[in-house]
C-alpha positions in Angstrom: 70.7 91.7 98.1 72.7 93.5 95.5 75.3 96.0 96.8 73.9 99.5 97.4 74.6 101.9 94.6 76.3 105.1 95.3 73.8 107.9 95.2 76.3 110.3 93.7 80.1 110.5 93.0 82.1 110.9 96.1 85.4 112.6 96.6 88.1 110.7 98.3 90.2 112.4 101.0 93.9 111.5 101.2 95.5 108.4 99.9 94.3 106.2 102.7 91.3 105.0 100.7 93.3 104.0 97.7 94.2 100.4 96.9 97.8 99.5 97.8 99.6 99.6 94.4 102.7 101.7 94.2 105.9 100.7 95.9 109.6 101.6 95.6 112.1 99.5 93.8 114.9 99.6 91.2 114.1 101.1 87.8 114.9 99.4 84.5 114.1 99.7 80.8 111.3 97.2 81.0 109.7 99.0 83.9 109.9 102.4 82.0 108.3 101.0 78.9 105.3 99.6 80.9 104.7 102.9 82.6 105.0 105.0 79.5 103.4 102.6 77.0 100.8 100.8 79.1 99.8 103.1 81.9 98.7 106.7 81.1 99.1 108.7 84.3 96.2 111.0 85.3 95.6 113.0 88.5 97.2 112.4 91.9 94.6 110.9 94.3 96.6 111.5 97.5 100.0 111.3 99.2 101.2 109.6 102.3 104.3 108.9 104.3 105.6 106.3 102.0 104.6 107.5 98.6 101.9 108.8 96.2 98.7 107.3 94.8 97.5 108.4 91.4 94.8 107.5 88.9 95.9 106.0 85.5 94.5 104.4 82.4 95.6 101.0 81.4 96.0 101.5 77.6 96.1 97.7 77.1 92.6 97.2 78.5 91.2 100.7 78.5 90.3 100.4 82.2 91.0 102.9 84.9 93.4 101.8 87.6 95.0 103.2 90.7 98.8 103.1 91.2 100.6 103.4 94.5 104.2 104.4 94.3 106.2 103.8 97.5 109.5 105.6 98.0 112.6 103.7 98.9 113.4 106.0 101.8 115.9 104.1 104.1 115.6 101.0 102.0 118.2 102.1 99.5 119.6 98.6 99.1 116.3 96.9 98.4 112.5 97.0 98.4 110.5 98.1 101.4 109.6 95.0 103.4 106.0 96.2 103.9 105.6 96.5 100.1 106.9 93.0 99.6 104.6 91.6 102.2 101.6 93.4 100.6 102.5 92.1 97.1 103.0 88.5 98.4 99.7 88.4 100.3 97.6 90.0 97.6 98.9 87.6 95.1 97.5 84.8 97.3 94.3 86.5 98.4 92.0 86.3 95.3 88.4 87.0 96.4 85.6 89.2 95.2 85.7 91.2 98.4 89.5 91.8 98.5 91.1 94.5 96.3 92.9 93.1 93.2 96.5 93.7 92.7 96.9 93.8 88.9 100.6 94.4 88.4 103.8 95.4 90.2 106.9 96.7 88.5 110.0 98.9 89.2 110.3 102.4 87.6 112.7 105.2 88.3 113.8 103.8 91.6 110.3 103.2 92.9 108.2 100.1 93.1 104.7 100.6 91.5 101.7 98.6 92.5 98.7 98.7 90.1 95.3 98.1 91.6 91.8 98.0 90.3 90.3 101.5 90.7 87.7 102.0 93.4 85.4 105.1 93.5 85.5 105.8 97.2 85.8 104.3 100.7 83.4 103.5 103.5 84.6 106.4 105.6 83.5 108.9 102.9 80.1 107.2 102.7 79.6 107.4 106.5 80.7 111.0 106.6 78.5 112.2 103.7 75.1 113.1 105.2 73.6 113.4 101.8 73.9 109.6 101.5 71.1 107.7 103.2 72.1 104.4 104.6 69.1 102.1 105.0 69.3 99.0 107.2 69.6 96.9 104.0 72.5 99.0 102.8 74.3 98.6 106.2 73.6 94.9 106.1 75.0 94.6 102.6 78.2 96.5 103.4 78.8 94.4 106.6 78.2 91.2 104.7 80.8 92.1 102.1 83.3 93.2 104.7 82.9 89.9 106.7 83.1 87.8 103.6 86.4 89.4 102.7 87.7 89.1 106.3 86.6 85.5 106.6 88.5 84.7 103.4 91.6 86.3 104.9 91.3 84.3 108.1 90.7 81.1 106.1 94.1 81.7 104.4 95.6 82.4 107.9 96.1 86.2 107.2 95.4 88.9 109.8 94.6 92.2 108.2 95.5 94.3 111.3 94.3 97.6 109.9 90.5 97.3 109.6 88.9 100.7 109.5 86.4 102.4 107.2 88.9 104.1 105.0 90.5 100.8 104.2 87.2 99.4 103.0 87.0 100.5 99.3 83.8 100.9 97.4 83.3 100.6 93.6 81.0 102.5 91.4 78.3 99.8 91.7 78.6 99.7 95.5 80.7 96.6 95.9 82.9 96.7 99.0 86.5 95.3 99.1 89.2 95.1 101.8 92.2 97.2 100.9 95.6 98.2 102.3 97.3 95.1 103.4 100.5 96.8 104.4 100.2 95.7 108.1 98.8 92.2 107.3 100.6 89.2 108.6 100.4 85.4 108.5 99.2 83.9 111.8 98.6 80.5 113.3 101.4 79.7 115.7 100.3 80.2 119.3 103.8 81.2 120.3 104.4 83.8 117.6 104.7 87.4 118.8 103.3 90.4 116.9 103.5 94.1 117.7 100.5 95.5 119.5 100.9 98.9 117.8 98.5 98.1 114.9 95.0 99.3 114.0 93.8 102.9 114.4 93.1 103.6 118.0 89.3 103.5 117.7 89.4 100.0 116.2 92.0 98.5 118.5 90.9 95.4 120.5 91.2 95.6 124.4 94.0 93.0 124.4 96.1 95.2 122.0 95.5 98.2 124.3 96.9 96.2 127.1 100.0 95.4 125.1 99.6 91.7 124.2 102.0 90.4 121.6 100.1 87.1 121.0 96.8 87.4 119.3 94.7 86.0 116.4 91.8 86.7 114.2 89.7 88.1 117.1 91.4 91.5 116.7 90.1 91.8 113.2 86.6 90.8 114.3 86.6 93.4 117.1 87.5 96.1 114.5 84.7 94.8 112.2 82.3 95.2 115.1 83.4 98.8 115.6 82.9 99.5 111.9 79.4 98.0 112.1 78.5 100.3 115.0 80.0 103.3 113.1 77.7 102.6 110.2 74.8 102.8 112.5 75.9 105.8 114.4 77.6 107.7 111.5 80.5 108.4 113.8 83.4 106.3 115.4 81.9 104.1 118.0 84.7 104.4 120.6 85.7 108.0 119.8 
């Protein structure tokens, strides 16, 4: 079945919905030219701890994009490691159900990540009572989410931040996984990870008990919680 169309335009709250795209780095002349000549900055979409997300026009293609700018903060001598990981993983994860990283460049001491523009996120859809979610709509969203997640796991990548506002939705209803800032490569049974990942309502039991060794099951648990939230129109384990 085709992805469900959005019944009407939705407003996005905060920058959590936005595709990962701006990050901090060192500015140079080439970077400045690409910002001023290629990307025409529009309104700010949101702001978070590490930076700002804004809407822009790619003058080369005429397409609308989203740009995430991450501040250097304490990383004065280099680029934020989280941003580097996100860039590296998204360059490898090319799939119709994963947000596309179009470009990454330094500008004025910040690293900018340019993403395809998405209209809204799944949290906004769930919260908007004017939107009717039929069983077919829910099935379509879940199918797209699981396809994107399965591709990540096939490439040995844990998302580790699965939640509705990281599931981005385009104008035609297509759903894509976004925000790979907490994602990690997995596979070694002896590798330790932090258990302080995922929003609390989507955290698997083993993470709540403090395990440092886990695999793809933690993403699947969160996906199940999102499925229940689509049915209930509220967080399942709130």
